[in-house]
C-alpha positions as CSV (number, residue, x, y, z in Angstrom):
1,X,-0.1,0.0,0.1
2,X,1.3,3.4,-0.9
3,X,2.0,5.7,2.1
4,X,1.3,9.3,1.9
5,X,3.4,11.9,3.8
6,X,1.6,13.1,7.1
7,X,-0.1,16.2,6.0
8,X,-3.5,17.7,6.9
9,X,-5.9,17.5,3.7
10,X,-7.1,21.1,3.2
11,X,-10.7,22.0,2.5
12,X,-12.2,24.9,0.7
13,X,-10.2,26.6,-2.2
14,X,-7.6,24.0,-2.5
15,X,-10.1,21.1,-3.4
16,X,-10.2,20.3,-6.9
17,X,-13.1,19.5,-9.0
18,X,-13.5,15.7,-8.3
19,X,-15.8,14.9,-11.5
20,X,-13.1,16.2,-13.6
21,X,-10.9,13.8,-11.6
22,X,-13.0,11.0,-12.1
23,X,-13.5,11.7,-15.7
24,X,-9.5,11.7,-16.1
25,X,-9.4,8.4,-14.3
26,X,-12.0,6.8,-16.4
27,X,-10.6,8.2,-19.7
28,X,-7.0,6.8,-18.9
29,X,-8.7,3.5,-17.9
30,X,-10.2,3.0,-21.3
31,X,-6.8,4.3,-22.9
32,X,-5.0,1.2,-21.1
33,X,-7.6,-1.2,-21.9
34,X,-7.9,-0.2,-25.5
35,X,-4.2,-0.2,-26.5
36,X,-2.0,-3.1,-26.8
37,X,1.0,-0.5,-27.2
38,X,1.8,0.3,-23.5
39,X,4.5,2.8,-24.5
40,X,2.3,4.8,-26.4
41,X,-0.5,4.4,-23.9
42,X,1.9,5.7,-21.2
43,X,2.9,8.7,-23.2
44,X,-0.6,9.8,-23.8
45,X,-1.7,9.1,-20.1
46,X,1.5,11.0,-18.7
47,X,0.7,14.0,-20.9
48,X,-3.0,13.9,-19.7
49,X,-1.7,14.0,-16.3
50,X,0.7,16.8,-16.8
51,X,-2.0,18.9,-18.3
52,X,-4.7,18.2,-15.9
53,X,-2.5,19.1,-12.8
54,X,-1.2,22.3,-14.5
55,X,2.4,21.0,-14.1
56,X,5.2,22.5,-16.5
57,X,6.7,18.9,-17.0
58,X,6.1,15.4,-16.1
59,X,8.4,12.3,-16.1
60,X,7.7,8.5,-15.7
61,X,10.5,6.3,-14.3
62,X,10.7,2.6,-14.2
63,X,13.0,0.2,-12.2
64,X,15.2,-2.1,-14.4
65,X,14.9,-5.6,-13.7
66,X,17.6,-5.7,-11.1
67,X,15.7,-2.9,-9.1
68,X,19.2,-0.9,-8.8
69,X,18.5,1.5,-11.5
70,X,15.6,3.9,-12.3
71,X,15.2,5.0,-15.9
72,X,13.2,7.8,-17.4
73,X,10.9,6.2,-20.0
74,X,8.5,9.0,-20.8
75,X,8.3,12.6,-20.6
76,X,5.9,15.4,-21.1
77,X,5.8,19.4,-21.3
78,X,9.0,21.3,-21.0
79,X,11.1,18.6,-19.4
80,X,13.0,16.2,-21.8
81,X,15.0,13.8,-19.8
82,X,14.0,10.6,-21.7
83,X,16.8,8.0,-21.2
84,X,18.1,9.6,-17.8
85,X,19.3,6.8,-15.5
86,X,19.4,7.4,-11.8
87,X,20.4,4.9,-8.9
88,X,17.5,3.0,-7.3
89,X,17.7,5.3,-4.4
90,X,18.8,8.6,-5.9
91,X,16.9,11.8,-5.8
92,X,13.1,12.4,-4.7
93,X,11.8,9.9,-7.2
94,X,14.2,7.1,-5.7
95,X,13.3,8.1,-2.4
96,X,9.6,7.9,-3.0
97,X,10.2,4.1,-4.9
98,X,12.3,2.8,-2.1
99,X,10.0,4.0,0.5
100,X,6.7,3.3,-1.5
101,X,5.5,6.8,-0.3
102,X,3.9,9.9,-2.4
103,X,5.7,13.2,-1.5
104,X,5.1,16.9,-2.2
105,X,8.4,18.9,-2.3
106,X,7.4,22.7,-2.3
107,X,10.8,24.0,-2.4
108,X,13.4,21.6,-3.8
109,X,16.2,23.8,-2.4
110,X,15.4,22.8,1.0
111,X,15.1,19.0,0.3
112,X,18.4,17.0,0.7
113,X,17.2,14.3,-1.6
114,X,17.0,16.7,-4.7
115,X,19.5,16.2,-7.4
116,X,20.5,19.5,-8.7
117,X,22.8,17.7,-11.3
118,X,19.8,17.1,-13.6
119,X,19.0,20.7,-13.9
120,X,22.5,21.8,-14.5
121,X,22.5,19.1,-17.3
122,X,19.2,20.1,-19.0
123,X,19.2,23.9,-17.9
124,X,15.9,23.6,-16.7
125,X,15.0,25.2,-13.3
126,X,12.9,22.8,-10.9
127,X,11.2,24.7,-8.1
128,X,8.5,22.2,-6.7
129,X,8.1,18.5,-7.2
130,X,5.1,16.2,-6.8
131,X,6.1,12.5,-7.1
132,X,3.9,9.3,-6.5
133,X,5.3,5.6,-6.7
134,X,3.6,3.2,-9.1
135,X,2.8,0.3,-7.1
136,X,0.2,-2.7,-6.8
137,X,0.1,-4.6,-3.5
138,X,3.4,-3.5,-2.4
139,X,5.0,-4.0,-5.9
140,X,6.7,-0.8,-6.8
141,X,7.9,-0.6,-10.3
142,X,8.7,3.0,-10.7
143,X,7.3,6.6,-9.9
144,X,5.4,9.6,-12.0
145,X,7.1,12.8,-10.9
146,X,5.6,16.2,-11.8
147,X,7.6,19.7,-11.7
148,X,6.6,23.3,-11.1
149,X,2.8,23.8,-11.1
150,X,1.6,26.7,-13.3
151,X,-0.8,29.4,-11.8
152,X,-1.8,30.2,-8.3
153,X,1.0,30.0,-5.8
154,X,2.9,27.7,-8.0
155,X,2.6,24.8,-5.6
156,X,0.9,21.5,-5.7
157,X,-1.8,20.7,-3.1
158,X,-2.9,17.6,-1.3
159,X,-5.6,17.0,-3.8
160,X,-3.2,16.9,-6.5
161,X,-1.1,14.3,-4.5
162,X,-4.3,12.1,-4.0
163,X,-5.2,12.1,-7.7
164,X,-1.6,11.5,-8.7
165,X,-1.5,8.3,-6.4
166,X,-4.7,7.0,-8.0
167,X,-3.3,7.7,-11.6
168,X,-0.1,6.3,-10.7
169,X,-1.6,3.0,-9.3
170,X,-3.7,2.8,-12.4
171,X,-0.5,3.1,-14.7
172,X,1.4,0.6,-12.5
173,X,-1.5,-1.9,-13.1
174,X,-1.6,-1.4,-16.7
175,X,2.3,-1.8,-17.0
176,X,2.2,-5.1,-15.0
177,X,-0.9,-6.4,-16.9
178,X,1.2,-5.7,-20.3
179,X,4.2,-7.2,-19.0
180,X,2.3,-10.3,-17.9
181,X,0.7,-10.3,-21.3
182,X,4.0,-10.0,-23.1
183,X,5.5,-12.8,-21.1
184,X,2.4,-15.1,-21.9
185,X,3.0,-14.4,-25.5
186,X,6.8,-14.9,-25.2
187,X,5.9,-18.2,-23.2
188,X,3.4,-19.2,-26.0
189,X,6.2,-18.4,-28.9
190,X,8.8,-20.4,-26.8
191,X,6.6,-23.2,-26.5
192,X,5.6,-23.3,-30.1
193,X,9.3,-23.2,-31.1
194,X,10.1,-26.2,-28.7
195,X,7.0,-28.2,-30.0
196,X,8.4,-27.5,-33.7
197,X,11.9,-28.6,-32.3
198,X,10.5,-31.8,-30.7
199,X,8.6,-32.6,-34.0
200,X,11.9,-32.3,-35.9
201,X,13.7,-34.4,-33.5
202,X,11.2,-37.1,-33.8
203,X,11.4,-36.8,-37.6
204,X,15.0,-37.7,-37.3
205,X,14.4,-41.1,-35.5
206,X,13.9,-44.2,-37.6
207,X,10.3,-45.4,-38.2
208,X,9.1,-48.5,-36.4
209,X,9.7,-52.0,-37.8
210,X,7.9,-55.1,-37.5
211,X,8.8,-57.3,-34.4
212,X,10.8,-59.7,-36.9
213,X,13.3,-56.9,-37.7
214,X,16.7,-57.5,-35.7
215,X,17.0,-53.7,-34.5
216,X,14.6,-51.8,-32.2
217,X,14.7,-48.6,-30.1
218,X,12.9,-46.0,-28.1
219,X,13.6,-42.4,-27.2
220,X,11.9,-40.5,-24.3
221,X,12.6,-36.8,-23.6
222,X,12.6,-35.9,-19.7
223,X,11.6,-32.5,-21.3
224,X,10.1,-31.4,-24.5
225,X,13.2,-31.7,-26.4
226,X,16.0,-34.3,-26.0
227,X,19.7,-34.4,-26.1
228,X,19.6,-38.2,-26.7
229,X,19.2,-39.9,-30.1
230,X,19.3,-43.3,-31.8
231,X,19.2,-44.4,-35.6
232,X,19.5,-47.2,-37.8
233,X,19.2,-47.9,-41.6
234,X,20.0,-50.6,-43.9
235,X,23.0,-50.5,-46.1
236,X,23.1,-51.7,-49.9
237,X,24.7,-55.2,-48.7
238,X,22.0,-55.9,-46.3
239,X,23.8,-54.8,-43.3
240,X,22.2,-52.4,-40.8
241,X,24.1,-49.3,-39.6
242,X,23.1,-48.2,-36.1
243,X,24.1,-45.6,-33.4
244,X,22.9,-44.3,-30.1
245,X,24.3,-41.1,-28.6
246,X,23.9,-38.7,-25.5
247,X,24.7,-35.0,-25.9
248,X,26.0,-33.3,-22.7
249,X,24.1,-30.6,-21.3
250,X,20.2,-29.8,-21.6
251,X,17.8,-27.3,-23.4
252,X,18.0,-26.1,-27.0
253,X,21.8,-26.0,-27.2
254,X,21.9,-29.6,-26.6
255,X,19.1,-30.4,-29.0
256,X,20.7,-28.5,-31.8
257,X,23.8,-30.4,-31.3
258,X,21.8,-33.6,-31.4
259,X,20.1,-32.9,-34.5
260,X,23.6,-31.9,-36.2
261,X,25.3,-35.3,-34.9
262,X,22.4,-37.4,-35.9
263,X,22.5,-35.9,-39.3
264,X,26.1,-36.1,-39.6
265,X,25.8,-40.0,-38.6
266,X,22.9,-40.7,-41.1
267,X,24.8,-38.7,-44.1
268,X,28.3,-40.1,-43.6
269,X,27.1,-43.5,-42.6
270,X,25.7,-44.2,-45.9
271,X,29.1,-44.4,-47.6
272,X,31.5,-44.9,-44.6
273,X,30.9,-48.5,-43.3
274,X,33.8,-48.7,-40.7
275,X,32.3,-47.5,-37.3
276,X,35.8,-46.0,-36.2
277,X,36.5,-44.2,-39.1
278,X,32.8,-42.8,-39.2
279,X,33.0,-41.7,-35.6
280,X,36.2,-39.9,-36.4
281,X,34.8,-38.0,-39.1
282,X,32.0,-36.9,-37.0
283,X,34.3,-35.9,-34.3
284,X,36.4,-33.7,-36.6
285,X,33.0,-31.7,-37.9
286,X,31.7,-31.5,-34.3
287,X,35.1,-29.9,-32.9
288,X,34.8,-27.4,-35.5
289,X,31.5,-25.9,-34.5
290,X,30.6,-27.3,-31.0
291,X,29.9,-24.7,-28.1
292,X,33.0,-25.1,-25.7
293,X,32.2,-27.5,-23.1
294,X,29.7,-29.6,-25.0
295,X,30.3,-33.1,-26.2
296,X,28.6,-36.3,-27.5
297,X,29.0,-39.8,-26.3
298,X,28.2,-42.4,-29.0
299,X,27.9,-46.1,-29.8
300,X,28.0,-46.5,-33.6
301,X,28.2,-49.8,-35.4
302,X,27.2,-52.0,-38.2
303,X,25.3,-55.4,-37.8
304,X,25.2,-58.1,-40.4
305,X,21.8,-60.1,-40.2
306,X,23.2,-62.9,-42.2
307,X,26.1,-63.9,-39.9
308,X,25.1,-62.3,-36.6
309,X,28.3,-60.4,-36.5
310,X,28.5,-56.8,-35.0
311,X,31.2,-54.3,-35.3
312,X,31.1,-51.2,-33.2
313,X,33.1,-48.1,-31.9
314,X,32.3,-46.5,-28.4
315,X,33.3,-43.1,-28.0
316,X,33.0,-42.3,-24.3
317,X,29.4,-43.9,-23.9
318,X,27.9,-46.2,-21.4
319,X,29.1,-49.9,-21.9
320,X,26.6,-51.7,-24.1
321,X,25.5,-54.9,-22.7
322,X,25.8,-58.3,-24.5
323,X,23.2,-60.9,-23.4
324,X,24.4,-64.2,-25.1
325,X,22.2,-67.3,-26.0
326,X,23.4,-69.0,-22.7
327,X,22.4,-66.2,-20.5
328,X,25.8,-64.6,-19.7
329,X,26.2,-60.8,-19.7
330,X,29.3,-59.0,-21.0
331,X,29.7,-55.2,-21.0
332,X,31.6,-53.6,-23.7
333,X,33.5,-50.4,-22.2
334,X,34.3,-47.3,-24.2
335,X,38.0,-47.3,-25.3
336,X,37.9,-43.6,-26.6
337,X,36.8,-40.2,-25.4
338,X,33.6,-38.6,-26.4
339,X,33.1,-36.8,-29.8
340,X,33.6,-32.9,-29.6
341,X,36.5,-32.8,-27.3
342,X,39.4,-32.7,-29.7
343,X,40.5,-34.3,-32.9
344,X,43.9,-34.8,-31.7
345,X,42.8,-37.4,-29.2
346,X,41.9,-39.8,-32.0
347,X,44.2,-42.1,-33.6
348,X,44.9,-41.8,-37.3
349,X,42.7,-44.9,-38.3
350,X,39.9,-43.7,-36.2
351,X,38.2,-44.7,-33.0
352,X,38.9,-48.3,-31.7
353,X,36.5,-50.8,-32.9
354,X,35.0,-54.1,-31.2
355,X,34.0,-57.1,-33.1
356,X,31.4,-59.3,-31.7
357,X,29.2,-62.3,-32.9
358,X,26.0,-62.3,-31.3
359,X,25.2,-66.2,-32.0
360,X,21.6,-65.8,-31.1
361,X,22.4,-63.3,-28.4
362,X,21.2,-59.7,-28.0
363,X,23.0,-56.4,-27.7
364,X,21.6,-53.7,-25.6
365,X,22.8,-49.9,-26.0
366,X,21.3,-47.6,-23.8
367,X,21.9,-44.0,-22.2
368,X,22.5,-43.3,-18.6
369,X,18.9,-42.1,-18.3
370,X,17.8,-45.8,-18.0
371,X,20.4,-46.9,-15.4
372,X,20.0,-44.1,-13.2
373,X,16.2,-44.0,-13.7
374,X,14.2,-44.5,-10.6
375,X,12.0,-47.7,-10.0
376,X,9.2,-48.2,-7.9
377,X,11.0,-47.9,-4.3
378,X,12.8,-44.7,-5.5
379,X,16.2,-46.2,-5.9
380,X,18.1,-46.3,-9.2
381,X,17.6,-49.1,-11.5
382,X,21.4,-49.3,-12.3
383,X,23.3,-52.1,-14.4
384,X,22.4,-55.1,-12.3
385,X,18.8,-54.0,-12.3
386,X,18.8,-53.7,-16.0
387,X,20.1,-57.3,-16.2
388,X,17.5,-58.7,-14.0
389,X,14.8,-57.1,-16.2
390,X,16.2,-58.4,-19.3
391,X,16.1,-62.0,-17.8
392,X,12.7,-61.6,-16.5
393,X,11.4,-60.5,-19.9
394,X,13.6,-62.7,-22.1
395,X,10.5,-64.7,-23.4
396,X,9.2,-61.7,-25.0
397,X,10.0,-60.4,-28.5
398,X,12.4,-57.7,-28.8
399,X,10.2,-54.6,-29.2
400,X,8.0,-56.0,-26.4
401,X,10.8,-56.7,-24.2
402,X,12.2,-53.1,-24.6
403,X,8.8,-51.6,-23.8
404,X,8.6,-53.6,-20.6
405,X,12.1,-52.6,-19.4
406,X,11.2,-48.9,-20.0
407,X,8.0,-49.2,-18.3
408,X,9.8,-49.8,-15.3
409,X,11.2,-46.2,-15.3
410,X,8.6,-44.3,-17.5
411,X,5.7,-44.3,-14.9
412,X,2.9,-41.9,-14.3
413,X,3.7,-41.5,-10.8
414,X,7.4,-40.5,-11.5
415,X,8.8,-37.8,-13.9
416,X,11.8,-39.1,-15.9
417,X,15.1,-38.0,-14.2
418,X,16.8,-37.6,-17.7
419,X,16.3,-38.4,-21.3
420,X,15.8,-42.2,-21.7
421,X,17.2,-44.0,-24.9
422,X,17.7,-47.6,-25.7
423,X,18.5,-49.5,-28.6
424,X,18.2,-53.4,-28.9
425,X,19.9,-55.6,-31.6
426,X,18.7,-59.1,-31.5
427,X,20.5,-61.8,-33.7
428,X,18.3,-62.8,-36.7
429,X,20.4,-65.1,-38.4
430,X,19.3,-67.9,-40.5
431,X,17.2,-70.8,-39.0
432,X,20.0,-73.2,-39.3
433,X,21.9,-71.0,-36.9
434,X,19.1,-70.5,-34.5
435,X,18.4,-74.3,-34.5
436,X,21.8,-74.6,-32.5
437,X,20.2,-73.1,-29.4
438,X,19.5,-75.6,-26.8
439,X,16.2,-77.0,-26.7
440,X,15.0,-76.0,-30.0
441,X,15.1,-78.4,-32.9
442,X,14.3,-78.0,-36.6
443,X,13.1,-81.3,-37.8
444,X,13.7,-82.2,-41.5
445,X,11.1,-83.6,-43.8
446,X,10.3,-87.4,-43.3
447,X,9.8,-88.0,-47.0
448,X,6.1,-88.4,-46.9
449,X,3.8,-86.8,-49.1
450,X,3.6,-83.0,-49.2
451,X,7.5,-82.4,-48.4
452,X,7.5,-79.7,-51.0
453,X,4.8,-77.8,-49.0
454,X,6.6,-78.3,-45.5
455,X,8.2,-74.9,-44.8
456,X,8.9,-75.2,-41.1
457,X,8.5,-77.9,-38.5
458,X,10.0,-77.3,-35.1
459,X,10.2,-79.2,-31.8
460,X,10.6,-77.4,-28.5
461,X,10.0,-77.7,-24.8
462,X,7.1,-76.1,-23.0
463,X,9.2,-73.1,-21.8
464,X,8.3,-69.6,-22.4
465,X,12.1,-68.3,-22.9
466,X,12.2,-70.8,-26.2
467,X,9.3,-68.8,-27.6
468,X,11.7,-66.0,-28.7
469,X,13.5,-68.1,-31.2
470,X,10.2,-69.7,-32.2
471,X,9.0,-66.2,-32.9
472,X,12.0,-65.4,-35.1
473,X,11.7,-68.9,-37.1
474,X,7.9,-68.1,-37.8
475,X,8.4,-64.6,-38.7
476,X,10.9,-65.6,-41.4
477,X,8.8,-68.5,-42.7
478,X,5.8,-66.4,-43.1
479,X,8.0,-63.9,-45.0
480,X,9.1,-66.9,-47.3
481,X,5.4,-67.7,-48.0
482,X,4.8,-64.4,-49.4
483,X,3.2,-62.7,-46.3
484,X,3.8,-59.0,-45.9
485,X,5.5,-57.5,-42.8
486,X,2.2,-56.5,-41.2
487,X,0.5,-60.1,-41.9
488,X,3.6,-61.9,-40.8
489,X,3.7,-59.9,-37.4
490,X,0.1,-60.8,-36.8
491,X,0.7,-64.4,-37.6
492,X,3.6,-64.3,-35.2
493,X,1.6,-63.0,-32.6
494,X,-1.2,-65.5,-33.0
495,X,1.3,-68.4,-33.1
496,X,3.0,-67.1,-30.0
497,X,-0.3,-66.7,-28.2
498,X,-1.4,-70.3,-29.1
499,X,1.9,-71.6,-27.9
500,X,1.6,-69.8,-24.5
501,X,-1.8,-71.2,-24.1
502,X,-0.3,-74.6,-24.7
503,X,2.4,-73.9,-22.0
504,X,0.0,-72.3,-19.4
505,X,-3.2,-74.5,-19.7
506,X,-2.4,-77.7,-21.5
507,X,1.0,-78.4,-19.7
508,X,0.1,-76.0,-16.8
509,X,3.7,-74.4,-16.7
510,X,5.4,-78.0,-16.5
511,X,8.7,-77.1,-18.2
512,X,9.4,-80.5,-19.6
513,X,6.4,-81.0,-22.0
514,X,6.9,-81.1,-25.8
515,X,5.5,-78.9,-28.4
516,X,5.7,-79.5,-32.2
517,X,4.9,-76.8,-34.7
518,X,4.6,-77.2,-38.3
519,X,3.9,-74.8,-41.1
520,X,3.1,-75.7,-44.8
521,X,2.5,-73.5,-47.7
522,X,-0.4,-74.7,-49.9
523,X,-0.8,-72.3,-52.7
524,X,-2.4,-69.2,-51.3
525,X,-2.8,-70.2,-47.7
526,X,-0.5,-71.1,-44.8
527,X,-1.5,-74.2,-42.7
528,X,-0.2,-74.1,-39.3
529,X,-0.3,-77.2,-36.8
530,X,0.5,-77.0,-33.3
531,X,0.9,-80.4,-31.4
532,X,1.3,-81.0,-27.9
533,X,1.5,-84.4,-25.9
534,X,-0.6,-83.1,-22.6
535,X,-3.9,-84.4,-21.4
536,X,-6.6,-84.2,-24.2
537,X,-8.7,-80.9,-23.5
538,X,-12.4,-80.8,-23.8
539,X,-12.8,-78.5,-27.0
540,X,-16.2,-77.8,-26.0
541,X,-15.1,-75.6,-23.2
542,X,-12.4,-73.9,-25.0
543,X,-14.1,-70.9,-26.3
544,X,-13.4,-67.1,-26.2
545,X,-15.0,-65.0,-23.4
546,X,-17.4,-62.1,-24.4
547,X,-15.3,-59.0,-25.2
548,X,-17.4,-57.1,-22.4
549,X,-16.3,-59.6,-19.9
550,X,-13.5,-57.6,-18.2
551,X,-11.3,-60.0,-16.3
552,X,-7.7,-61.9,-17.1
553,X,-7.7,-64.6,-19.7
554,X,-9.4,-65.6,-22.8
555,X,-8.9,-62.6,-25.0
556,X,-5.8,-64.2,-26.6
557,X,-8.5,-66.7,-28.4
558,X,-10.4,-63.9,-29.7
559,X,-7.0,-62.5,-31.4
560,X,-6.0,-65.9,-32.7
561,X,-9.5,-66.3,-34.4
562,X,-9.3,-62.6,-35.6
563,X,-5.9,-63.1,-37.3
564,X,-6.5,-66.6,-38.7
565,X,-9.0,-67.4,-41.3
566,X,-9.7,-70.8,-39.9
567,X,-9.1,-72.1,-36.3
568,X,-10.2,-75.6,-35.2
569,X,-8.9,-78.4,-33.1
570,X,-8.3,-81.8,-34.9
571,X,-9.4,-85.2,-33.7
572,X,-7.1,-86.2,-30.8
573,X,-4.0,-88.1,-32.0
574,X,-3.8,-91.8,-31.5
575,X,-1.0,-91.4,-29.1
576,X,-2.9,-88.7,-27.0
577,X,-2.4,-85.0,-26.7
578,X,-4.0,-82.2,-28.8
579,X,-3.6,-80.9,-32.2
580,X,-4.5,-77.3,-33.3
581,X,-4.9,-76.3,-36.9
582,X,-4.8,-72.8,-37.9
583,X,-5.1,-71.6,-41.5
584,X,-4.2,-68.1,-42.8
585,X,-5.1,-67.3,-46.5
586,X,-2.2,-65.2,-48.1
587,X,-3.2,-62.0,-50.3
588,X,-1.0,-61.2,-53.1
589,X,-2.2,-57.9,-53.8
590,X,0.7,-55.2,-54.1
């Protein structure tokens, strides 16, 4: 609240015409409400105030952002001191602002706060001053100062002071509202720019592939834009070039460096297939233009799906994890510094390379946003926790496994601590190599009729962790039979659901049961036979639940029937067990 100097309010001749005052207040209020140009409105308002109070001149001072300087932003009348800067506590105007008090100074020569230097500088002679702070709810942003009243005794009255206080408060409210509106406009502009930047970043990420594709990734920004990224793309010879990187720092600078690095990798990676040399080229480009102190940690490599062979280089990044077919983990630590520090730290031949044969295993590359993310109990996941999650979800397909791992960190009840990015490279070598995995056997044709139609025959135990390899073989077989990627993915999911039903319900999770899967291709259809040796089931009770019956179980049967064109249990084999026949018609439309 603005305090007024303790003076007795006069009556009689010094009382101004209050209807004129009210009219002025209303007029200025309309000006403030009607114009979006606050500077023009304040100039007009100051001129009205100066004329109405019969002052020779007027000035409007605003505090700077630090609150340590007062700057004259508008003048009216005979004074012209626009741009004049005073200390936040200098002069009568500084005194009024610091104490949030209105003042009448009838003789400036007797006031110690008066700054004579201003008169000397301008040649103007100040006799009396009327000053009122511009404040709203004790927030003072400046003051309006009037000098030298015209007519009468040349002195300002208490009524003048009261009116100036009201007008100053109105001006303060208009300025604060204008600043808030400007801030909101700026926030909206920044938000739109960030949304555009985020959209551009998303466009740099590769498209999602079918489950059978060997490489999958995910990128979740902690804020709107991210300093992490990943990419993969096929080369002309069938190999797949991949990378994952983390830019130091946060915000727009990190996002811009991320976009540049990602673009460099994709552009240069199409012609440079040696990961160490590729990272060296990118490093040289970043060192030329990167902001001081910023760098990029990156893993880049090439994977050959035909052989399961990976060749990669690690520039200061988190050690990737290799999970081999026997369940063992191996970390692959960096042997070189991050990109962007100095080209002199790189050997002439490029960054050191590591060669790896997946042999049915899986390579995980990730940023520290994953291992340092918080799990349900508030602790960090860390590398050991990641290993445990990989083992727990080993039976899932690569993209589903990746989603399950990420879901432990990316929860509704916990904001991401850092950008989270992960890449999974799963060996998708030929069936002959996959068949070497313990427990999965490819059965050759027995020479009976129709051997030309037989495309795949597998025998495997009733263990969920064997289904990963089964899915890979089914996917390759479906594509061999002429199914497109989307249809192949649906077939894989349907057969996987049928296999899981056998494991859970027929064998009741007994791990030593035997399952045989056979896929034949007959003209325009795939015929899938799924055989088990469990107790023969009553097919009359095996039916899908109603879709509105919301409870666990039963919906997988709906999915199988939705994907397949025919689904039926065949008569029980002579030696017992169950035989499920599924038929999928193949469309050859292009």
